[in-house]
N, C-alpha and C positions, 0 to 999 in steps of 0.2 A: 144768086145771093140777093136777098132783099134786106135793105137797110131802112129802118124807120127812125126818123128823128122824133123823139118824144118831147122833151123840152130841155133847154139849158145845155147840160153835158150828157143827157140821157139819150141813149140809142139802143136799138136792138138790131141784131144781125141774124137773119134766119137763113140757114142752109138746108141741105137735103135731109140731114138727120139731127142737126144741132141748132139750137137757138142760144145766142149770147145776149145778155142784157147788161148794159153798162150804166152805172152811176145814176140810177133813177132817183129823182127827188120830187117831181111833180109832173102832172099831165096824165094822159091816158096810155097805159101799157097795152100794146096790141094783144089780141087773142092768138095764142100759139097752138099748133096741133099738139094734142096730148100724147102722141106717140113719139115725140122727139125729146132728145135730151136737152134740158134747160140748164144753163149756167148763168148765175147771177153774180155780177162783179160790183164791188164798191171800192173806189181807189183811196178813200180816206173818209174821216168822220165829219167833215164840214157839212152843215145842213143842206147845202146846195149840191151835194154829191151822194149823200146817204140818207135814206128815209126808211125807218123801221117798217113801213108799209110793205116792203119787199117780202117780209116773212109770211105775209098772207098768201103769197103765191104757192106755198107748200100745199095748201088745201085744194089747189086747182090742177097741179101738175104732179103726176106720180114719180117722175124721174127728174129731180131738180137738185142742183148742187150750188152752194154759195161759196164764193171766193172773196175774201175781204182783206183789206189792208189791216195789219195787226195793231194799228192805233185805234181801231173801232172797238168799243166795249159792248159786248153782247154775250148773253148766255145761250144763244141759239147755236145749233150745230152748223159750223162753217169751217172751211179751210182758211187759215190765217196766213198771210204772207207779208214778210218785210222786204226791204230793198235788196236788190241783187240776189234774189232767190230764183231757183228753177224747180218746177215740179211737173210731174206727169199725173194728171187727175182724170180718171175715167175716159181715157182716149184722147185727151187734148194736152198739149204742152203749153206751159205758162212760164214766162220770165217776167221779172219786175225790174224797173229802174227806180232810182231814188228821187222822189219829188223834192224840189227846193222850196216847197211850201209846206205840205203835209202829206204823209202817206207815200203812195207809189204810183207809177205808171205801169200799165199792163201790155205785154206783148204775148198774143195768144195764137197758137197754131191749131187749126181744126179743119178736118176734111181737105187737107192740102192747101189751105189758105192761111195767110198770116195777117193778123189784125192788131193794130196798135191803138190804145186809148191813153191819152196823155195825163188824165186826171188833172192835177194842178201843177204839173211840171211845165214850166214856161220860162221864157226870157222876160221876167218881170222887170219893167223899168218904170219908175214912178217919177214924173216931173216934180221937181222941188224937193225930193228926198235926198239924203246924203249920198255923195258919190260912192262911198265905200259900200253902202247897202245895194245900190244898183250894180256895182261891180261884182258883188257876191252873187247876185242872181244871174248875171251874165255868165260868170265863170262856171257856176254849178250846172246851169242849163246846158251849156256847150259841152261840158265833160260828159254828161249823161247822154246827150244826143250822139256824141261820137261813138258810143257803144252800139248804136244802131247802124252805123255805116257799113255798107255791104250786105245788109239784111234786105231780102226781097219782101216788101210790105205791100199787100194787096189793097187793104183799106186802112186808113188812119183817121183818127178823130183828134183834131188839134185846135188849140185855142186862138180865138180872135176876140180879145176883150176890149170893148170900147172905153172902159175906165182908164186905159193906158194912153188915151189921147193919141197923139201922133206916133207913139211907139207901139201901137196896138198890134202891128203885124211883124215885129222883129222876130219873135219866136217862130211864127209860121214860116216866114221866108228862110230863116236859118235851117229849119227842119226840112223844107223842100229842097234846098240847095245841097244839103249834106246827105240826105237819106234817099231821095228820089222814089217816093212811094207811087203806086199806080193811081190811087184814088184817095182824096182827102175831103173830109167833112169838117167845116168850121164848127166850133162850139164855144160855150162859155160866154155867150154874147149878151146875156141878161135881157133877153127880149128885143134887143136892137137888131132885128133881122136884116135891116137895110145895110148893115155894115158889111155883109158878105157881097152884096151887089156893088157897094162902093169899092171894096177891095179888088174885085175882079175887073172893075172899070177904070181903076187908076194905075199909075205907073208901077206901084208896088206889087200889084197882083195880076196885071193883065197877061203876064207871061205864063201864068199857071191856069188859064181858063179851061184847058183841056183836062186838067187834073183835079181842080178844086170845085166842089159843088156849091151852088148858091142855095142857102137855106132861106125859105120864105115864111115858115111858120110851123107850129106844133103839128105832130102827127103826119108830117110829110113823108112819103115813101119813095124809095129809089130802087130800081132794079139794076143790078150790075151783072152784065153778061160775062160768062166765063171766057177769059182770054187765053186759056191754055197754060 
């Protein structure tokens, strides 16, 4: 399995017969083999998660399917999914969680592997905001993550947002503690790639060094060996 960090929350996952592209908004999309199935996901319509440029991929790949959150407005041919849905689409299984911001998070099973992309589902806590607002984000995030408990997740893409200041890793740590994924890639860092190094070097994240990858810049590639 090859994982490529594109930018922000955009990643591709390439397997033997399948390529999955998540939440492209800018950066360089890798060149994929034209004989593989391509699945393009967008978790919601925010400009940093959905870019209409993805539709141009139809001209490059003969076997391509788009799966979008149903808040996205488009006339293009796509499978639309809302929160808490399950679908089998051309050989892959997809489930959604409800984002506490907009749209959905995706849980995708393909070629015997399970991949989670959080979209904007996170433990959002904003210093200085009303307690009831922060409590809402905490409650809704934890409720959704509990749906994943007991699920064997091979690769996860989870938020580390520097705008949250000292609360930036609350969502990441809760997810790691409750779900126990095999591998996790931080995202939604708004170009502050040093935040992943900081996280893995401080008391909040040092326990997860064997699980969480450090992201250093766009177009970075990672090879994940099959662990059986």
